[in-house]
Rosetta silent file (secondary structure, phi, psi, omega in degrees, C-alpha in Angstrom):
SEQUENCE: MSGYFIGIVEDVNDPIQANRIKVRAFGYHNENKDILPTKDLPWAMVVIPATQSGIPDSHEGGDEKFDGITTSLGIMVGNYVCGFFQDPDQQIPIILGSVPGFTNVQDEDQEVKVHDVPLAARNDYEKSASYKYRVESRETDVTTAQDLNPGNPVEQGEGGNWSHPDPADTNKPVYPLNHVQRTQSGHVIEYDDSPSAERISYSHKSGTYHEIQASGDAATVINGNNYTVIVSNDNVYVKGDLNLTVEKNMKVQVKGNYHLHVAGDYHENIVGKNIKYVGDEMNETVIKDVVENYGSEKQETVGGKVTENYNGSKVEKVGGSVEETYGGGQTTNGGPSVKVTAGRIDLN
SCORE:     score description
SCORE:     0.000 S_00000001
   1 L     0.000  129.698 -179.150  145.342   52.065  104.868 S_00000001
   2 L   -91.764 -169.762 -172.849  145.503   48.686  106.582 S_00000001
   3 L   -71.233  161.308  176.621  146.016   47.800  110.254 S_00000001
   4 E   -80.071  157.289 -178.855  148.849   48.825  112.540 S_00000001
   5 E  -149.607  160.729  166.954  151.502   46.327  113.548 S_00000001
   6 E  -111.099  138.977 -178.779  154.545   45.694  115.695 S_00000001
   7 E  -148.218  175.395  179.100  157.436   43.954  113.988 S_00000001
   8 E  -117.947  136.887 -177.442  161.110   43.089  114.141 S_00000001
   9 E   -76.843  130.856 -179.325  163.720   44.463  111.724 S_00000001
  10 E  -118.136  -15.036 -179.264  165.493   41.782  109.679 S_00000001
  11 E  -155.610  131.599  177.241  167.346   43.770  106.998 S_00000001
  12 L  -121.996    3.312 -177.336  168.613   47.379  106.772 S_00000001
  13 L   -89.442   77.010 -178.861  170.854   47.042  103.704 S_00000001
  14 L   -66.418  122.287 -177.958  168.661   48.817  101.184 S_00000001
  15 L   -63.898  -25.656  177.901  170.107   48.144   97.690 S_00000001
  16 L  -100.404    5.087  174.912  169.100   51.639   96.517 S_00000001
  17 L    53.377   49.335 -178.066  170.249   53.227   99.817 S_00000001
  18 L  -113.439   22.500  177.406  166.950   55.037  100.366 S_00000001
  19 L    67.902   27.836  175.845  166.568   54.307  104.108 S_00000001
  20 L   -92.475  154.229  179.473  164.209   51.380  103.552 S_00000001
  21 E  -136.779  162.586  174.983  164.141   48.366  105.867 S_00000001
  22 E  -109.617  129.370 -174.472  162.583   44.906  105.933 S_00000001
  23 E  -127.300  133.797  172.480  160.303   44.133  108.870 S_00000001
  24 E   -91.822  106.040 -175.591  158.581   40.918  109.885 S_00000001
  25 E   -81.385  122.874 -179.873  155.197   42.192  111.116 S_00000001
  26 L   -66.164  132.061  179.762  153.762   40.126  113.957 S_00000001
  27 L    88.745   -9.508 -179.862  150.320   38.783  113.096 S_00000001
  28 L  -120.663  -39.526 -178.643  150.767   39.468  109.374 S_00000001
  29 L  -106.973  139.713  177.310  153.948   37.660  108.316 S_00000001
  30 L   -60.718  132.100 -177.688  154.679   33.999  108.969 S_00000001
  31 L   -75.848  -13.461  179.759  157.319   33.726  111.695 S_00000001
  32 L   -82.272  112.804 -177.620  158.894   30.698  109.996 S_00000001
  33 L   -71.826  -15.531  174.535  161.755   31.992  107.835 S_00000001
  34 L   -73.488  -32.392  178.332  161.745   28.757  105.825 S_00000001
  35 L   -82.227  -44.190  179.099  158.207   29.532  104.697 S_00000001
  36 L  -127.747   89.873 -179.776  158.717   33.324  104.380 S_00000001
  37 L   -69.005  161.111 -177.818  162.437   34.166  104.090 S_00000001
  38 H   -57.643  -37.324 -175.625  163.686   37.658  104.796 S_00000001
  39 H   -63.899  -20.623 -178.893  164.428   38.304  101.120 S_00000001
  40 H   -92.892   -4.410  176.307  160.700   37.987  100.311 S_00000001
  41 L   -71.177  146.680  179.694  159.574   40.579  102.855 S_00000001
  42 L   -74.463  149.820  175.196  158.524   43.911  101.324 S_00000001
  43 E   -73.366  132.303 -178.448  160.739   46.953  101.718 S_00000001
  44 E  -105.399  135.817  173.204  159.261   49.371  104.261 S_00000001
  45 E   -84.887  147.037 -175.194  159.617   53.145  104.106 S_00000001
  46 E  -114.247  129.392  176.086  160.468   54.907  107.373 S_00000001
  47 L   -72.214  130.408  178.467  158.914   58.168  108.520 S_00000001
  48 L  -102.286  160.871 -178.420  161.617   60.700  109.485 S_00000001
  49 L   -61.645  155.031  178.938  161.230   63.550  112.047 S_00000001
  50 L   -68.800  -11.237  177.905  159.689   66.823  110.942 S_00000001
  51 L   -82.095   -1.854  178.770  162.976   68.525  111.805 S_00000001
  52 L  -123.448  150.476  179.200  164.570   66.861  108.769 S_00000001
  53 L   -99.809  143.424  178.911  163.830   67.213  105.085 S_00000001
  54 L  -102.154    8.574 -178.193  163.401   64.232  102.818 S_00000001
  55 L  -113.485  151.791 -179.441  164.036   66.092   99.555 S_00000001
  56 L   -75.683  164.212  178.765  167.383   66.931   97.934 S_00000001
  57 E  -137.104  170.536  179.490  168.853   70.395   97.648 S_00000001
  58 E   -60.721  145.205 -171.815  171.561   72.065   95.562 S_00000001
  59 L  -128.285  105.766 -179.166  175.014   70.680   96.311 S_00000001
  60 L   -97.331  137.210  174.023  178.049   72.951   95.934 S_00000001
  61 L    93.777  -11.724  179.506  181.602   71.630   95.975 S_00000001
  62 L  -102.735 -170.717 -178.763  180.807   67.954   95.394 S_00000001
  63 L   -85.855  -12.705 -179.950  180.586   65.745   92.335 S_00000001
  64 L  -113.365  146.884 -179.441  176.778   65.930   92.172 S_00000001
  65 L   -71.163  -34.542  179.597  174.629   69.004   91.457 S_00000001
  66 E  -124.333  153.249  179.682  172.023   67.955   94.040 S_00000001
  67 E  -149.242  150.845  177.944  172.332   66.037   97.308 S_00000001
  68 L   -70.259  157.122 -177.923  170.009   64.816  100.035 S_00000001
  69 L  -126.278   20.838  172.865  169.803   66.711  103.320 S_00000001
  70 L  -103.412 -166.763 -178.600  168.488   64.035  105.660 S_00000001
  71 L  -126.456  162.845  174.373  170.476   61.402  107.545 S_00000001
  72 L   -72.546  160.225 -174.924  170.803   57.643  107.465 S_00000001
  73 L   -77.155  157.265  174.132  168.696   55.678  109.907 S_00000001
  74 L  -100.108   -1.587 -178.738  169.789   54.472  113.305 S_00000001
  75 L   -68.745  138.208 -178.797  167.530   51.418  113.183 S_00000001
  76 L  -123.347  162.767  175.406  169.417   48.127  113.330 S_00000001
  77 L   -60.350  131.499 -178.409  168.580   44.498  112.699 S_00000001
  78 L   103.458  -15.191  177.651  166.784   43.141  115.770 S_00000001
  79 L   -70.593  145.479  171.067  165.032   46.414  116.678 S_00000001
  80 E   -89.906  135.897 -178.900  161.289   46.335  117.303 S_00000001
  81 E  -132.481  162.356  175.393  159.331   48.878  115.255 S_00000001
  82 E  -122.574  150.190 -179.490  155.724   49.944  114.835 S_00000001
  83 E  -173.040 -163.438  179.187  153.944   50.899  111.627 S_00000001
  84 E  -150.432  164.631  175.598  151.040   50.258  109.317 S_00000001
  85 E   -95.171  132.025 -178.164  150.358   49.012  105.786 S_00000001
  86 L   -79.045  -23.513 -174.566  149.476   51.698  103.265 S_00000001
  87 L  -119.489  157.158 -179.780  147.712   49.280  100.915 S_00000001
  88 L   -68.237  -20.976  179.843  145.060   46.578  101.456 S_00000001
  89 L   -84.237   -1.880  176.136  147.433   43.927  100.041 S_00000001
  90 L    58.256   45.344  178.765  149.893   44.674  102.850 S_00000001
  91 L  -116.596   -3.778  179.357  152.840   45.164  100.484 S_00000001
  92 L  -125.394   80.283  179.483  153.665   48.808  101.297 S_00000001
  93 E   -78.195  142.922  175.865  154.580   49.003  104.983 S_00000001
  94 E  -118.702  126.340 -178.064  155.243   52.390  106.577 S_00000001
  95 E   -99.586  125.209 -178.366  157.366   52.477  109.756 S_00000001
  96 E   -90.217  -26.032 -179.474  156.495   55.172  112.280 S_00000001
  97 E   171.041  175.769  179.173  159.290   54.535  114.767 S_00000001
  98 E   -99.684  159.303 -179.232  161.201   52.046  116.861 S_00000001
  99 E  -115.570  101.650 -178.354  160.138   50.543  120.186 S_00000001
 100 L   -73.451  155.254  179.548  163.030   50.524  122.673 S_00000001
 101 L   172.010 -111.421  176.740  163.317   47.893  125.343 S_00000001
 102 E  -129.777  142.772 -179.659  165.450   44.765  125.144 S_00000001
 103 E  -124.248  135.888  175.619  166.786   43.033  122.046 S_00000001
 104 E   -82.660  122.702  179.125  167.988   39.447  121.724 S_00000001
 105 E  -126.015  154.085 -179.426  171.420   39.357  120.100 S_00000001
 106 E   -86.128  120.824  177.291  173.767   36.490  119.319 S_00000001
 107 E  -117.025   97.504 -174.394  176.867   36.462  121.532 S_00000001
 108 L    58.625 -111.334 -174.916  179.159   33.707  120.222 S_00000001
 109 L  -103.223   12.445 -179.592  177.155   30.496  120.741 S_00000001
 110 E  -137.407  156.576  178.495  174.345   31.899  122.858 S_00000001
 111 E   -99.618  128.817 -178.327  171.540   34.427  122.556 S_00000001
 112 E  -123.477  153.451  178.898  171.494   37.208  125.166 S_00000001
 113 E   -93.752  123.971 -175.109  169.015   39.966  125.969 S_00000001
 114 E  -118.135  138.711  178.640  170.564   43.437  125.583 S_00000001
 115 E   -68.034  131.777  178.254  169.190   46.792  126.773 S_00000001
 116 L   -75.445  -25.248  179.855  168.320   49.091  123.838 S_00000001
 117 L   -81.831  127.342 -176.682  169.047   52.251  125.865 S_00000001
 118 L   -59.413  150.564  178.182  172.814   53.017  125.847 S_00000001
 119 H   -56.250  -38.341 -176.757  174.748   52.650  129.090 S_00000001
 120 H   -62.388  -20.073 -179.003  175.719   56.323  128.963 S_00000001
 121 H   -94.959   -5.699 -174.781  172.032   57.261  129.301 S_00000001
 122 L  -106.154  172.944 -176.987  171.351   55.000  132.260 S_00000001
 123 L   -69.647  -18.444  174.471  172.197   55.215  135.948 S_00000001
 124 L   -96.710   40.212 -177.481  175.031   52.692  135.489 S_00000001
 125 H   -59.148  -23.636 -177.991  176.740   55.076  133.005 S_00000001
 126 H   -65.536  -13.705  177.401  180.131   54.401  134.639 S_00000001
 127 H   -85.601   -9.978 -175.755  180.181   51.053  132.796 S_00000001
 128 L   -72.895  149.597 -179.606  180.010   52.763  129.386 S_00000001
 129 H   -64.306  -38.403 -177.749  183.084   52.817  127.150 S_00000001
 130 H   -63.625  -39.587  178.472  182.834   56.590  126.604 S_00000001
 131 H   -68.912  -42.719 -179.846  182.974   57.280  130.360 S_00000001
 132 H   -62.266  -38.723  177.241  185.842   54.840  130.891 S_00000001
 133 H   -60.536  -41.150 -179.341  187.855   56.513  128.100 S_00000001
 134 H   -64.753  -38.639  178.546  187.408   59.883  129.826 S_00000001
 135 H   -68.046  -46.277 -175.841  188.654   58.434  133.117 S_00000001
 136 H   -69.499  -29.626 -176.460  191.609   56.597  131.562 S_00000001
 137 L   -90.396   -0.533 -177.642  192.745   59.535  129.416 S_00000001
 138 L   -67.367  129.923  176.723  192.687   62.093  132.235 S_00000001
 139 L  -101.916  135.148  179.250  196.041   63.820  132.786 S_00000001
 140 L  -124.523  152.991  175.792  196.935   65.098  136.260 S_00000001
 141 L    52.609   48.849  174.829  199.726   67.317  137.604 S_00000001
 142 E   -74.707  121.119 -175.360  200.906   68.528  134.198 S_00000001
 143 E   -75.104  148.223  175.522  203.945   70.724  134.933 S_00000001
 144 L  -111.612  174.191 -176.929  204.246   74.264  133.615 S_00000001
 145 L   -63.124  147.109  178.400  207.327   76.377  132.867 S_00000001
 146 L   -77.612  146.550  168.071  209.531   77.450  135.776 S_00000001
 147 L   -78.022  158.946  174.889  209.820   81.053  136.865 S_00000001
 148 E  -114.297  136.057  178.511  213.312   82.606  137.049 S_00000001
 149 E   -90.471  115.913 -178.850  214.493   84.555  140.084 S_00000001
 150 L   -65.386  144.576 -179.669  216.256   87.761  138.988 S_00000001
 151 L   168.793 -167.455  179.961  219.660   88.356  140.494 S_00000001
 152 L  -134.442   89.632   10.185  223.345   88.106  139.770 S_00000001
 153 L   -88.434  170.646  176.201  223.410   85.336  138.711 S_00000001
 154 L   -72.086  140.449 -179.832  219.826   84.455  137.722 S_00000001
 155 E  -122.968  152.026  178.164  218.485   81.343  139.471 S_00000001
 156 E   -71.918  140.649  179.041  215.698   78.900  138.598 S_00000001
 157 L  -106.298 -150.461 -177.161  212.459   79.287  140.510 S_00000001
 158 L   -98.496  148.733  172.559  209.366   77.163  140.967 S_00000001
 159 L  -104.160  172.178  179.091  207.012   75.811  138.300 S_00000001
 160 L  -113.952 -168.125  175.990  203.300   75.135  138.532 S_00000001
 161 E  -159.077  163.593  176.105  200.949   72.362  137.401 S_00000001
 162 E  -146.703  162.389 -178.644  197.381   71.770  136.313 S_00000001
 163 L  -131.589  147.473  175.283  195.054   68.759  135.956 S_00000001
 164 L   -66.714  146.378  178.650  192.357   67.749  133.474 S_00000001
 165 L   -55.289  141.371 -178.118  188.806   67.913  134.915 S_00000001
 166 L   -83.855  119.777  178.708  187.834   64.746  136.763 S_00000001
 167 H   -56.597  -27.482  178.116  184.901   62.936  135.065 S_00000001
 168 H   -63.871  -24.439  179.280  183.756   61.815  138.517 S_00000001
 169 H   -92.754  -28.011 -171.910  183.031   65.485  139.274 S_00000001
 170 H  -105.046  -23.810 -178.209  181.615   66.554  135.895 S_00000001
 171 L  -104.527  101.481  179.794  179.764   63.458  134.603 S_00000001
 172 L  -139.694   60.970 -178.140  176.688   62.732  136.731 S_00000001
 173 L   -68.439  144.942  178.778  173.868   61.842  134.342 S_00000001
 174 L  -121.995  123.633  178.150  170.460   60.984  135.794 S_00000001
 175 L   -65.371  136.219    3.778  168.040   58.807  133.837 S_00000001
 176 L  -104.305   35.731 -171.173  166.163   59.821  131.707 S_00000001
 177 L   -89.709  -10.428  176.172  167.749   63.294  131.393 S_00000001
 178 E   -95.433  109.913 -175.983  170.884   62.318  129.468 S_00000001
 179 E   -90.314  110.135 -169.051  169.873   62.149  125.807 S_00000001
 180 E  -118.008  136.208  169.575  172.339   59.773  124.174 S_00000001
 181 E  -120.618  121.015  179.275  172.880   58.648  120.620 S_00000001
 182 E  -120.043  129.900 -178.340  175.288   55.746  120.175 S_00000001
 183 L   -88.573  173.959 -176.676  176.219   54.418  116.743 S_00000001
 184 L   -60.477  -38.324 -176.179  176.945   50.831  115.744 S_00000001
 185 L   -82.194  -17.712  177.032  180.739   51.266  115.943 S_00000001
 186 L   119.923    6.311  172.649  180.654   53.055  119.315 S_00000001
 187 L   -69.323  142.109 -174.520  180.594   56.808  118.622 S_00000001
 188 E  -133.309  130.312  172.625  178.550   58.575  121.330 S_00000001
 189 E  -117.269  130.283 -178.097  176.809   61.959  121.407 S_00000001
 190 E  -126.307  131.469  168.773  175.360   63.122  124.721 S_00000001
 191 E  -118.645   97.530 -170.890  173.061   66.047  125.544 S_00000001
 192 E   -98.613  118.827  178.633  172.838   65.816  129.320 S_00000001
 193 L  -104.670   17.201  179.736  170.152   67.851  131.089 S_00000001
 194 L   -62.758  134.301 -176.245  170.816   66.387  134.549 S_00000001
 195 L   -55.580  131.300  178.380  170.527   69.155  137.207 S_00000001
 196 L    65.461    7.423  178.164  173.891   70.788  138.032 S_00000001
 197 L  -138.536   32.271 -176.809  175.639   68.387  135.649 S_00000001
 198 L   -66.725  131.419 -176.914  174.460   69.628  132.250 S_00000001
 199 E  -143.196  158.831  164.326  176.876   68.615  129.507 S_00000001
 200 E  -127.098  125.210 -173.925  177.330   68.289  125.754 S_00000001
 201 E  -135.771  135.329  174.508  179.756   65.530  124.818 S_00000001
 202 E  -121.850  116.512 -175.890  181.023   64.123  121.519 S_00000001
 203 E  -122.181  129.195  174.274  183.019   60.894  121.867 S_00000001
 204 L   -90.683  151.812 -177.706  184.760   58.914  119.133 S_00000001
 205 L   -59.791  -22.659  179.973  185.179   55.165  119.527 S_00000001
 206 L   -73.835  -16.068 -175.916  188.983   55.666  119.652 S_00000001
 207 L   111.305  -14.336  175.231  188.690   57.642  122.905 S_00000001
 208 L   -66.617  133.559 -179.686  189.002   61.115  121.370 S_00000001
 209 E  -151.750  159.119  172.469  186.310   63.382  122.822 S_00000001
 210 E  -133.263  131.600 -174.631  185.199   66.987  123.307 S_00000001
 211 E  -136.825  133.112  171.975  182.979   67.941  126.226 S_00000001
 212 E  -104.955  122.076 -170.726  181.304   71.163  127.370 S_00000001
 213 L   -99.292  173.220 -173.410  180.628   70.926  131.087 S_00000001
 214 L   -59.214  -33.249 -178.851  178.053   72.449  133.432 S_00000001
 215 L   -76.014  -10.753 -172.796  180.400   75.254  134.489 S_00000001
 216 L    96.837   -7.984  175.800  180.987   76.247  130.862 S_00000001
 217 L   -67.372  151.903  176.693  184.454   74.683  130.906 S_00000001
 218 E  -121.164  138.141  179.173  185.444   72.636  127.864 S_00000001
 219 E  -126.924  131.555 -179.439  187.610   69.513  127.951 S_00000001
 220 E  -132.639  134.622  172.830  189.169   67.896  124.881 S_00000001
 221 E  -129.611  125.878  177.945  191.325   64.784  124.550 S_00000001
 222 L  -109.324  108.671 -176.502  192.717   63.754  121.166 S_00000001
 223 L   -86.548   59.046 -177.625  193.772   60.122  121.257 S_00000001
 224 L   164.935 -154.678  178.642  196.054   60.490  118.239 S_00000001
 225 L   -84.083  157.101  178.631  197.438   63.284  116.054 S_00000001
 226 L  -124.167  130.116  179.947  195.762   66.680  115.660 S_00000001
 227 L  -127.173  130.232  178.343  195.700   68.625  112.385 S_00000001
 228 L  -132.276  126.808  175.924  194.314   72.140  111.958 S_00000001
 229 L  -123.501  122.127  178.603  194.279   74.136  108.706 S_00000001
 230 L  -112.924  114.599 -172.833  192.965   77.709  108.743 S_00000001
 231 L   -70.316  -33.925 -179.833  192.506   79.072  105.231 S_00000001
 232 L  -115.504 -141.210 -175.070  192.311   82.725  106.332 S_00000001
 233 L   -78.639  161.057  176.173  193.178   84.558  109.564 S_00000001
 234 L  -133.951  129.108 -179.309  193.176   83.134  113.083 S_00000001
 235 L  -126.371  127.003  179.862  192.549   85.219  116.199 S_00000001
 236 L  -127.733  128.336  179.651  192.931   83.924  119.754 S_00000001
 237 L  -126.953  113.844  178.936  192.254   86.015  122.866 S_00000001
 238 L  -108.882  114.618 -177.032  192.995   84.493  126.281 S_00000001
 239 L   -79.818  -20.174  178.867  191.843   86.718  129.151 S_00000001
 240 L  -107.985 -149.314  179.103  193.529   84.600  131.811 S_00000001
 241 L   -81.921  157.471  176.508  196.760   82.620  131.950 S_00000001
 242 L  -129.003  121.406  176.796  197.967   80.309  129.184 S_00000001
 243 L  -113.661  128.876  177.552  200.026   77.200  129.942 S_00000001
 244 L  -126.846  116.790  178.726  201.613   75.197  127.130 S_00000001
 245 L  -119.641  121.762 -179.927  203.510   72.008  127.983 S_00000001
 246 L  -113.585  119.103 -175.319  205.140   70.002  125.186 S_00000001
 247 L   -69.664  -32.768 -178.509  206.460   66.583  126.205 S_00000001
 248 L  -118.753 -132.687 -174.529  208.815   66.270  123.212 S_00000001
 249 L   -85.948  159.587  178.344  210.040   68.647  120.490 S_00000001
 250 L  -141.247  131.264  177.394  208.370   71.852  119.264 S_00000001
 251 L  -127.077  136.630  176.679  208.948   73.717  115.988 S_00000001
 252 L  -126.970  122.979  176.830  207.476   77.076  114.962 S_00000001
 253 L  -119.410  124.502  177.881  207.907   78.398  111.411 S_00000001
 254 L  -116.671  115.323 -176.546  206.793   81.905  110.479 S_00000001
 255 L   -84.128  -10.333  174.672  207.116   82.679  106.760 S_00000001
 256 L  -113.442 -143.766  178.218  206.418   86.388  107.283 S_00000001
 257 L   -83.636  152.883  179.947  207.266   88.738  110.151 S_00000001
 258 L  -126.627  119.450 -177.971  207.119   87.633  113.789 S_00000001
 259 L  -116.912  128.704  177.268  206.209   90.169  116.497 S_00000001
 260 L  -125.556  119.642  179.905  206.343   89.379  120.215 S_00000001
 261 L  -118.078  121.728  178.882  205.160   91.961  122.730 S_00000001
 262 L  -118.336  115.219 -177.643  205.562   91.279  126.458 S_00000001
 263 L   -79.214  -19.571  179.067  204.097   93.916  128.778 S_00000001
 264 L  -113.499 -146.302  179.129  205.671   92.344  131.871 S_00000001
 265 L   -77.844  155.502  179.074  208.808   90.310  132.533 S_00000001
 266 L  -124.083  112.188 -178.479  210.162   87.795  130.016 S_00000001
 267 L  -106.359  129.126  178.954  211.700   84.620  131.452 S_00000001
 268 L  -130.401  112.229 -176.546  213.628   82.254  129.185 S_00000001
 269 L  -113.267  107.232 -177.662  215.031   79.094  130.747 S_00000001
 270 L  -112.335  111.695 -177.465  217.165   77.018  128.335 S_00000001
 271 L   -78.258  -34.236  179.381  218.596   73.871  129.893 S_00000001
 272 L   -96.831 -148.815 -178.619  220.530   72.835  126.783 S_00000001
 273 L   -78.140  152.212  173.876  222.333   74.857  124.124 S_00000001
 274 L  -115.008  106.875 -176.456  221.072   78.175  122.727 S_00000001
 275 L  -115.649  124.938 -176.019  221.867   78.357  118.995 S_00000001
 276 L  -131.350  136.850  176.492  220.761   81.414  117.020 S_00000001
 277 L  -128.910  121.717  179.088  221.244   82.326  113.351 S_00000001
 278 L  -115.107  118.820 -175.778  220.336   85.799  112.059 S_00000001
 279 L   -83.922   -8.739 -179.105  220.531   86.220  108.283 S_00000001
 280 L  -137.151 -154.018 -176.394  220.304   90.034  108.285 S_00000001
 281 L   -67.880  157.550  175.552  220.807   92.928  110.691 S_00000001
 282 L  -132.216  124.758 -175.469  220.303   92.672  114.450 S_00000001
 283 L  -129.386  122.474  179.884  219.285   95.723  116.456 S_00000001
 284 L  -125.486  136.315  175.292  218.841   95.737  120.240 S_00000001
 285 L  -127.502  121.667  178.255  217.849   98.593  122.518 S_00000001
 286 L  -118.501  120.243 -173.746  217.972   98.185  126.313 S_00000001
 287 L   -73.231  -37.815 -175.624  216.697  101.143  128.340 S_00000001
 288 L  -113.399 -154.251 -172.775  218.208  100.168  131.664 S_00000001
 289 L   -68.484  154.339  174.676  221.114   98.071  132.990 S_00000001
 290 L  -124.039  126.162  177.510  222.426   94.924  131.330 S_00000001
 291 L  -122.170  125.034  178.344  224.007   92.147  133.428 S_00000001
 292 L  -123.729  132.433  177.354  225.629   89.164  131.735 S_00000001
 293 L  -125.648  126.715  178.538  227.155   86.189  133.554 S_00000001
 294 L  -119.863  123.676 -177.836  229.104   83.457  131.758 S_00000001
 295 L   -77.435  -13.473 -179.439  230.120   80.372  133.701 S_00000001
 296 L  -140.590 -146.349 -175.424  232.837   79.429  131.217 S_00000001
 297 L   -73.904  156.945  173.424  234.537   80.877  128.132 S_00000001
 298 L  -132.261  127.768  179.121  233.107   83.515  125.810 S_00000001
 299 L  -123.125  134.507  176.561  234.255   83.862  122.203 S_00000001
 300 L  -128.808  132.280  176.216  233.269   86.603  119.797 S_00000001
 301 L  -125.339  122.802 -179.234  234.220   86.790  116.132 S_00000001
 302 L  -117.700  123.063 -177.364  233.423   89.903  114.116 S_00000001
 303 L   -78.505  -15.727 -178.579  234.017   89.819  110.369 S_00000001
 304 L  -127.913 -148.951 -176.358  233.997   93.600  109.949 S_00000001
 305 L   -77.688  146.845  176.834  234.488   96.784  111.916 S_00000001
 306 L  -119.643  126.946  177.323  233.628   97.098  115.619 S_00000001
 307 L  -124.280  125.480  177.827  232.526  100.415  117.114 S_00000001
 308 L  -122.636  126.153  179.217  231.862  100.823  120.832 S_00000001
 309 L  -119.868  125.258  178.877  230.564  104.076  122.281 S_00000001
 310 L  -120.613  114.902 -179.730  230.380  104.648  126.061 S_00000001
 311 L   -76.721  -17.611  176.328  228.795  107.907  127.212 S_00000001
 312 L  -114.907 -158.235  179.659  229.998  107.307  130.763 S_00000001
 313 L   -79.870  163.187  179.498  233.045  105.711  132.266 S_00000001
 314 L  -129.501  129.000  179.338  234.208  102.193  131.482 S_00000001
 315 L  -122.516  124.702  176.846  235.672   99.779  134.029 S_00000001
 316 L  -119.380  128.916  177.167  237.236   96.500  132.977 S_00000001
 317 L  -122.772  121.590 -178.550  238.412   93.923  135.498 S_00000001
 318 L  -119.549  120.732 -177.630  240.330   90.883  134.259 S_00000001
 319 L   -75.265  -20.928  178.886  241.270   88.180  136.755 S_00000001
 320 L  -118.264 -156.243 -179.232  243.931   86.676  134.495 S_00000001
 321 L   -79.763  162.447  179.053  246.239   87.882  131.753 S_00000001
 322 L  -126.301  129.539  177.323  245.203   89.941  128.721 S_00000001
 323 L  -127.150  123.760  178.836  246.625   89.425  125.245 S_00000001
 324 L  -122.271  131.202  178.482  245.762   91.747  122.356 S_00000001
 325 L  -123.574  127.494 -178.493  247.049   91.269  118.798 S_00000001
 326 L  -116.993  123.977  176.678  246.578   93.927  116.127 S_00000001
 327 L   -75.334  -21.708  176.594  247.178   93.155  112.456 S_00000001
 328 L  -117.349 -154.790 -179.214  247.302   96.882  111.726 S_00000001
 329 L   -81.971  171.133  176.475  248.182   99.919  113.763 S_00000001
 330 L  -133.461  132.291  177.122  246.792  101.008  117.113 S_00000001
 331 L  -123.295  126.562  178.940  245.928  104.536  118.119 S_00000001
 332 L  -120.065  121.570  178.946  245.109  105.423  121.718 S_00000001
 333 L  -111.582  118.495  179.701  243.764  108.883  122.509 S_00000001
 334 L  -100.713  168.585  177.122  243.603  109.831  126.164 S_00000001
 335 L   -85.292 -134.503  179.567  241.976  112.761  127.891 S_00000001
 336 L   -59.243  -32.100 -178.350  243.823  115.020  130.309 S_00000001
 337 L  -152.196  155.958  173.977  245.919  112.100  131.471 S_00000001
 338 L  -126.955  124.789 -177.122  246.696  108.435  130.841 S_00000001
 339 L  -120.565  126.207  177.463  247.837  106.313  133.762 S_00000001
 340 L  -121.681  123.426  179.691  249.340  102.851  133.408 S_00000001
 341 L  -121.990  127.298 -179.820  250.303  100.921  136.551 S_00000001
 342 L  -160.145  158.361  175.604  252.094   97.571  136.400 S_00000001
 343 L   -68.055  -31.704  178.971  254.891   95.663  138.045 S_00000001
 344 L  -155.177  136.848  178.944  256.767   95.626  134.731 S_00000001
 345 L  -124.381  122.910  176.605  256.081   97.176  131.323 S_00000001
 346 L  -110.579  120.937  176.800  257.904   95.947  128.170 S_00000001
 347 L  -116.399  128.089  179.607  257.593   98.148  125.058 S_00000001
 348 L  -123.418    0.000    0.000  259.097   96.951  121.775 S_00000001
């Protein structure tokens, strides 16, 4: 084993995709790339953490019988690393880890020094893209369904509202307690151990994120469409209230039976038309009184026989005229007496 070195990463595109990198070791490799170009540097192997395995395992469901179970490296071109040479000829470098600090990167026509530690992990975390997405995507005063006031007629009541958690209240990382991993494209994973602000956050570069907050609350924003497929059963138990607000249309299709059990009152507020189609029988049982109010006309068409049974008395009040037409005969059976009162009665 030869001496230890500090070097700078110049190539991470391993042609055999085995997590090897090319490093220019200070004090060992000529710094002049015209004399020693990057392509002539030896490929260096990188030591991975003991929490990961470097050997393949059986692979079910894919196209290969075996597959690796480690991860690709996070080291990028421009990172400083430390390591040693395994051989006396200094052709087999072994990289032990990276050295964070500042890295010089090319920004258009100038070279700038950039902090290696992500913004989300530092005290100026509010400048990070992941934090800004959480602030910009926050929804406030989302309205909920209105209650209905029972009466004759029924009247609309008041609705409620709720707001998404405010990142200013839930995101308070303190350096160095927020452990952040940020990828090249901008995905961010945070394990925040800051006192009274402990969080776990997964943020996609698009702005979609899921966060578990210090209180145990979870906040999710999907900056696009959401698709969920459950191959078997799905069980959801909400011990508190459930509010569902849909800004546009909503469709529910049940290919089997649909059971709805409401232990309390059931309020249904339809501002537009109510259109219902029943392809088979319809059976309704109401234990107590039924009150129906129609602000305009009511039409009923029955294709077959109609049977009405009233165990008590029946009172009908019609403010206008009544016209009945029978295509067949009519039979009226009265009890002890039948009384008809009118200004004029015409019988033909």
